[in-house]
N, C-alpha and C positions, 0 to 999 in steps of 0.2 A: 267719767259718768256724772250726769246731772243728779241732783237731790231730787226725791220722790219718792214713791212708793217703791219702784225697781232698785234703785238705790237702798233702799232700807233692808230690803231681802238680801240682796248681795253684800251689802255690809255687813249684818248680822251672821251670816255664812263664813265672810273673810275673817272676821275677827275672832272668831270660835276657836283660830288654831294660828300662831304666829306664823307657822310655815307657809300657810297661804298667803300672809300679807307679803311674805318675800317673794314669792312666787309672782305674785301680781305685778310686782315691778319690771318683769321681763315678757309682759305683755302688750301687746298694741291697743288702741282705744277700742276699735272694733272687737277684737278678741276678748276683751275684758267684759264686754255685753256677751258676746256668744258664750264663751266658757264660765263665766261667773254667773250667768242666769241659768245655765243649764245644771251646775253644780247645786245652786240654791234652790232650784226647781227640784231636784232629787233629794235635797235635804228636808224639803216640805213634805213629801211623800214618805221620807224616813221618820219623821216625827211623828207621823200620823200613824205609822206601823209600830212604832216602840211607845210612844207615849200616851196614845189613845186608849184606855183602859177596857171600855164597852167594844166588843167586836162588831156589833151591829152600827154601833157610831163611825168607828174606823173604816168598815166597809162602804158607809154612806158617803163618807168624805173620799175616800179613793174613787168611789163611782160617779162622783161630781167631778172630779179630775179626767176622768176619762172621756166623760162627757165634754170637757172644756178642750181637750186635746183635738178630738174631732172638730168641734168648733173651730179652732185655732189653724187647722189644718185646711178648711174652709174659708179662711178670712176673717172669723168673727172672735177671734180672741177676745175675753173681757178680762182675764187676771194680768196685772203687771209682767210677771214673768213671761207668761206665753204671749203676750202681747210683743214683747221685746226678742223674743227667741224667733218666731214666725215671722217678724218682718225681715228676718236674715235670709238671705238665700241659700248660703250654705245650710242653715239649717232645714230649710224646705225640702233637700235634694235627701235627707235622712228617710225613710219609708216610717209611715206612722206606725207601724207595727213595730218597731225598735223601740218605740217610747211606750205603746201600749203594753208590750211583754214586761216591762220592767213594773207596770201597775198590776198585771195578771201575777206576777211572783208574788207583790205583795199582799195580794189575796190569799194566795196560797199560804201563805205564814199567820194570817191572823189567829187561825184558831189551832196551830200546830202543836202538837205535845212537846212538852220538855225533851231533849235530846238525852239520851243514855249516855253517851260518853263523847269523846271529842271528836272521832271520826263520823258519828252520826250527826254532832253538830255542824259538822262541815258541810256534810250531804245536805243537810237542812238549808245553810246558807247558799247552796248553789245555784239555785233557779233565779235568785235576786242579784247575786253576784255576778253571773253569766250574762244576764240581761242588761246589768248596769253597765258592764264592761263592754259588751256589745254598741250599746248605744254610744257611750263617751268615746269608742276607738272610732264609729263611724264619724261623728262629729270633727275629731282632732287629725284623724289619719285616712278618713276616707275607706269606702266599703271592701276593699282588700285586705285590710290591716288584720293581722293574726292576733287573736283573743284570748289565748290560752294562757300566757304571763299575767295579763291583766286581770281575768277572771281570778285567777288563783291569789294575786295579791288583793284585788278587792274582796274576795271571801275572808281573807285573814284581817284585813283592817277594818271590816265592818265587824267582826268579833271582838277586836280592841276596842273599837268605840262601844260596843255594848258593855265591855267590861267598864269602861272610864264611866257611863252611865249607868253603873249599877243601883244608885240609891232611887232614880225614877222606876227601873226595871222591878226593883223589889217592891216598891209602893203600887206598883200592877200587878203584883203577883207572878213576876216572871223571874227567870234566873239566868243570868250570863254565863254560869257554869254549867257543865254537866250533870247529870245526875249522880253517875257514879264518883265524881269527884267530892259532891256535898256527902255522900255517903261515906267515903273514905276519911273525912273529917269531921263526921257526926254533926252535919249542917242540914236544917230545913231551908227551905227559900226564905221562910221569915227570919233566920238567923243571918241572912246576909245584910238586913238592915243597919245591924250595929256592927262595930267596930269588935273584935275578939282574937285571941291567938288563933283559934280555929280558921275563923276568917281569913286572915294573915297567910296562915299556911297553904289553903287552898288558892288564895290569889297567887301566891309564888308560883306552885306546881302549874296553874294553869297559863302563867306567863311563860315559864319554860316552854310549855305545849306551842304556845302562839309564836314565842322567838323563833322555835324550829322550824315551824311551817312557812313563817315569813321569811326567813333566811333561804329555805329552799326555793320559795316562790320567786325571791328576788335575784335569784341564779339563773332563771331558765331566760331563755332568749326572746324577743318580742318586745314590742313597743309598750311605752306608759304614757299617760297624759302627765303633763307637768303637774297637776295638782295630786296625781295618784303617785307620781315618783317621790316628791316633796314628804308626803304624808308617810308613806313607806320607810324612808329615811328617818323621819320622827318617831313612828312606830318601833323600828327597830332599837334604836336608843333608848325608848323609854322601857319596852320589855326587858330590855337586858338591866336595865336598873332595878325594875320591879320585881325581878325573879331573885335577887338577893337581897332587897330592901327590907327594913325592918316593917316600914309601913307601906307595903307594896302597891296599894292605890292612890295614896298620895305621890309616891315617885310616877306611877303610870300617868296622872292627871298634871304634874309640874310641868310648867310651860318654858323653855328655855330657848335664847335667842343669842346670836353670837356670829362671829367670824366664819367658824368652821361651817355651821349652817347655811350661811349666805353662799361660801363657797359649793357645796354640795348641792342646791339649787339652783345656783349658777350652770354648774355642769350638768345639771338633769335639763335645764332649759336649752343648752346646747345641743345636748341628745334629742331633746323632742325637735328642735327646729331642722335637725338633720334628718328626721324621717316623716316631719309633718307633711300634709297634704297642702300644696301650693295652691 
């Protein structure tokens, strides 16, 4: 990819996770633009949803993106990400409704109440995860791909990402933990902002729940994009460490790279190549 606004967005997304940088090595140049730009675009939408405190501001930003998608589909894209994506014939084959469904799901989350428990937390994450899985599967595998596994993996990995971003979430008055878990450990949302024995215990409990849910999703049949497969493997390892670590948040956020991760990503790339749309 050439340097410029597009590369800035994609590089920022890629460098946030060493597994993405490894997966990047197995993509062809055109795939790096298509899949990298789409992942970076989803990350921009996710940042709006998770990092913008005022609901009206978040809604306005998402509304701008909805308008931009319509313009991009008509050949008038203005943003570097949509310009790159909609110049790709493969991207233009994906119905516009698949893109806007992700934004519609994001709109639904803006003012959602905090979930009562882990099952409620998963249900609340379902619309966004299902829409993202449908979009990614269309791009990577075509319209006939089964998205059940991809939706389940996306749902849990999104919750893991929320847990890693605890600092920003609590600053915005949001909790990445369900309310019953806070109550069990005598915590309020404000109490998640600082380290404490109670917060560490709650994080270990939540990491165990997430690890079990992600392991179940990992065992399902169905295709995963290369980035989702690599991220899933990273999260499984990180959650296993966090569930028994003295400092679970540090264990969850620790970035590790090595030969083992490279081999797993290589295997994921082979699996993807074997089932990808040609």
